[in-house]
N, C-alpha and C positions, 0 to 999 in steps of 0.2 A: 444560846449565844451570849457571851459576856463581852462587853465593850468597856475598855478603860481609857479615859482621857489622859494621855501622857503629857500633853501640853495644850494650852488653850490661848496662848498669847500670839500677838502679831510678830512681825519680823524683828523688832527690837526687843521683844520680851517685856515683861513687867516685873520689877521696876526697870525703868530706862536709865541707862548710865547718865549720871549727872543731873537727873531730874529731882526736884524737891516738891512735886505736887502731892496732894493728899493721898492719891492712890499709890504712888511710888513709895511713900513713907508709911503706908498702912502696915499694921502688925498682924492683920488677918491673913492667915496662910492662903486663903482662897483668892487673895489679890496678888499672889505671886504666880506669875504665868510664864512657863517655858514656851518655846516655839511649838506651833500646832502640830499634833500627831495623835493618833489613836492606835490601840491594840485591840484586835478582834480575836476572841478565842471560841472555837467550836470543836468539840471532841478533841482530836489530836492536832488540829490545825491552829497555829498561832500566827496571825497576820499583822503586820505593821503597815499603816498608811503614813508615808513620809518619814524621813529621817533628817530632821533639822540639826542645827549646831549643838543642840542639847541631847542628842540621841543617847550618848553614853550615860549621862546623868539620869535620863529617863529610864533606861534599862536597869540601872543599879537601884533606883528608887522603887521600881515595880518588881524587882527580884526576878526579872525575865531573862532567859537565855535560850530557851527552846523555840526559836523563831523559825517558822516554816518558810515564810516569804515576805517580801516587801513590795507594796504597791505604791506607785508615785502618781500624784495628781498633776504635777508640772515641775519645771526645772528651776524655779527660783531657789536661791541658796538657803533661805530659811526653811526649805522643804527637802533639800538633798544633801546639805553639807556634812552630815554625820555618817555618811555611808562607810567611810574607812573603818569605823568602829564595829563593823561586823566581824573583824578578824578573830576576836575571842570566841565568837559563836562558830566560826569555821573550825576552830581548833577543837571545841567541845563536841561538835556534831560530826566532825570528820567528813564534811561535805560542802559543796558550794552553796552560797546563799542565792536563792531564786528571786530575781527581781523582775517585776512586771511594769511596763510603762510604754507609752507611745514612742515611736522611732525617734522623734525629735528630742524627747527627754533622755532616751538612752544615749544619744550622741552627746548630750550635755554631761552625762555621767562619765563617759569616756574621756571627755576633755578635762573634767575635774580630777579624775584619778587615772591618768594615762598609764601609770606604772602597774595598775591592776589588770590591764588588758594587753600588755606587750606579749610578743611571742616567747621571749626569754625573760620570764618574770624573776624579779629579785625575791629571794626566800622570805616568806612571811607576809607578803602583800595580801590584800583581801582577795578571797576566792569567790567570784561573783558570776552567776549565770544569768545572762540577759535574755528576757522573753518579751518579744514585741506584741503589744496589744493594739487593737483599734477600738472604735466605738461600737463594739459588739460583745455579747456575752462570752465570757471565758471561764475556765474552771481552775481552781487551785486545790489540789487534794480532794477533788470531788465536790467542792463548794462552788456553786454557780455565782458569778459576780457580774453584775450588770453595770457597765460604765454609763455615765450621764455627762453629755457635753454641756459645759457651762463656759462663760467667758469672764476673764479677769481683765477688764477693759477690752483690749483687742486680742489678748493672748488666750488661745484655746486651753482649757483646763478640763480634767476629768473628775467628776464626782463618782462615787461608787454606791450601788445598792446591793445588799446581801439580805435576802429574805425581807423581813419587815424593817430593816435598818438601812437608812440612807445617810451618807456623809458627803457634804458639799462645803468646800472651803475655797477661799480666794476667788470669789465670784461677785459680779454685780449684774449679771444678766443670764437668764436661762431661756433658751429658745422654746417656743410653744411646743414644738414637736418633741423636745426632750422632756418637757414637763409630764408627758404621758407616762414616762418611766417612774415617776415619783408617786403617782396616784396610788392610794392604798397603803402608803408607808405609815407604820405605827410609831416609829421612833425616827425623828428627823433631826439631823445636826446641820446647821448652816452658819456661815460666817456672819458676824455682825461687828464691824470694826469699831464704831463709835456712834455717837448720836448724830453728828453732823454728816451731811452727804459727802461721799468720797468718790473719786473718779474710777476706782477699780474694785471696791468692796461694797457689799451691802451695808447700809447704815442700820441702826437699831429699828427705825420705823419700817424700812424696806424689808428687813428680815422678818419682822412681825407680820407684814403683809404676805410674805411667802408662807408663813405658818397658817395664817387665816385661809389662804387659798387651798392648802392641802389637808388641813384639819387632822394632823397626826394626834395620836394618843398623848404623846409627849414630845416636846421640842427642846433642843439645847443649842445655845449659841456659843460659838467658838471664834478663835482668831481675833481676839479683842485687844485693843490698845488701852493705854492708861487713860485715854480721853473718854472711854466709856463710862467711867465712874466706879465707885466702890461696889463690890459684889452684893453686899447686903442691901445697900440702898436701891440699886437697880432692880434686884429681884422683887422687891416690894411693889414695884410699879408694873410688873409683868403679869399676864394672865396666869391662871392657876396651872395650866399645862405647859408653861414655858419657863425656862430658867437659864441663867448664865451657867455654862459648864465651868468646872474648875479642875485644876491639875489633880489627878488621883481619883476623880469621880468614876465610880463603876456603875454600869447599868446592865440589866439582864433583859434580853430581848426574847 
């Protein structure tokens, strides 16, 4: 399994519009962060987790077009706003884009793109097939996917585990019962917004505590704001098996 980090930034991305901080002015490409998303490739299956506002740019940069399905963690716009850009993929593959999410999230997609779900569709609108999932294992193209219930303040969000790889974004609480699903993960991705505590995201110290609890072979932090600090500086402070992910990073699971 190959995992590509398409974006590792928080809702505003990095650099932030109008900000002159050292991170936003950095010339290091690893400090340039599009909105959080990953691409998972296994055999013929190519899955995307979340399509934020930068989805088109991310697909062009990754040279990706043969997308099998999209999984959604939750309905915030920095995770769903790019769905309209599946249209070229529809054209190339001559089939609907399979989308998997909880019912609440699917309803948000319908509200965001009402023209894609009308009975009499305008020619050329996105061709999307909605698939409802719950907090139960489901399959995409024969690949088992285990959802993990986490909380983004009070909002229920889904993380996903695929074999030895677990991806959790936009969370600041994981119920004890759900933690059992993470045990044994070798490659763990978890959000770490900044150093200072936040109401709805893990801070750096809290994310490190999650890593210590599960002891993965390798851990990667994502969904980071400019307040986290410079990539190179922060990585020097982290344990050997932990690093800030960056846009374009590829890992093999």
